[in-house]
C-alpha positions, 0 to 999 in steps of 0.5 A: 474511488482513489484507484478509479480516479487514477485509471481515468487520469491514465486514460486522459494522459494516454490521449495526449501522447503518440507513444506510451505504455500502460501496465497492470499487475500484482504485488506484495508490500513488505513493511520492515520491522512489522508483520506486514506482507500485503498482496495488492494490484497496480496500474501504471503509465510509462512515457519514453523520453528516449529509447532507453530512458522513460518516465513512469507513474504507478498506483498500487492498492494493497488489500486489507491484512490482519496481523497475528499479534493479539493485543488487549484493550481495557473497556469501561462499563457505560453504566457504573452499576454494571458488573464487572466494571472493566473488561480486557478485550482481545483485538487484532490490527487490520490495515490497507494501503494506497500508494502512488509512485513515480520517477525515471527508469534507465534501461540497460542491455536493450531498449525499453520496447525491445527484447530483454532489458534491465532497468532502474531509477529513483522513485518518489511516492505518496501513500495512505496507510489506514489501520483499524482494530478488530475486536473479539466479541467476548472479553479475554475470559470468553464469559462477557459480551462487551458490545453496547455495554462497554467502551474504550475510555476517553473515546479513543479512536479505533481507526486511523490513517497515516499519510506519508511521502517516500523516496527510494530506488527501483530495479527490475527486468522486463522481456518484450514479446513483439506484438504481444506486449511486455512482462516485467518484475521489479523491486522498489525500496522506499523510506518515508521522509515525512509522516502525518497521522490524522489521530492517535490510532494512525500515529500508533499504528503497528502495521506502518513502517517507514522502510518498505519493499515492494515486489511488483509483477505485471504486464505492459502494453505499448501504444503507438 
């Protein structure tokens, strides 16, 4: 839904400018200090302010990714007569991210719509990182099924989100093929300066990192 809305906004903006570029591609999100390396896709819009300076906005959705670390949760029986009364159940953390970034790009060696060029600039971004616990069907001994009979104490949430604001820098290169369009690759490094979790599951996420690197590859089409 979020990604569809962003595409509609791009279509509306495109009708307002005589020259602009739209792009689409794929990428990888790498959270420093975590096992997080998620593959995703992106769509973007770029508006030239001059031949070598542009403003851009891009939205990326990174697909669900499950870490390889197995953790254990202590489940308590719903009925005091249930034996055993507590179980240790293994689980893994699964997460996905939606991220929107914008900023300026300065082009070097060539113009933004001509031939090979390097580009770079500052970035401002907002994102949502959502995590959930994926539990095993059995406890760690593989003897007892827990669903329906056991639950987490104090109704601890198993799913949560963290919302963040990030600042960073971006650098990349592109090659424009006349009439056919532009191929590009860039790397963005960001640091979250503000974080807000909606519950304890989001706050204690093992897949969220304040320092992230995004590697994006794609195709850009110039519209006149």
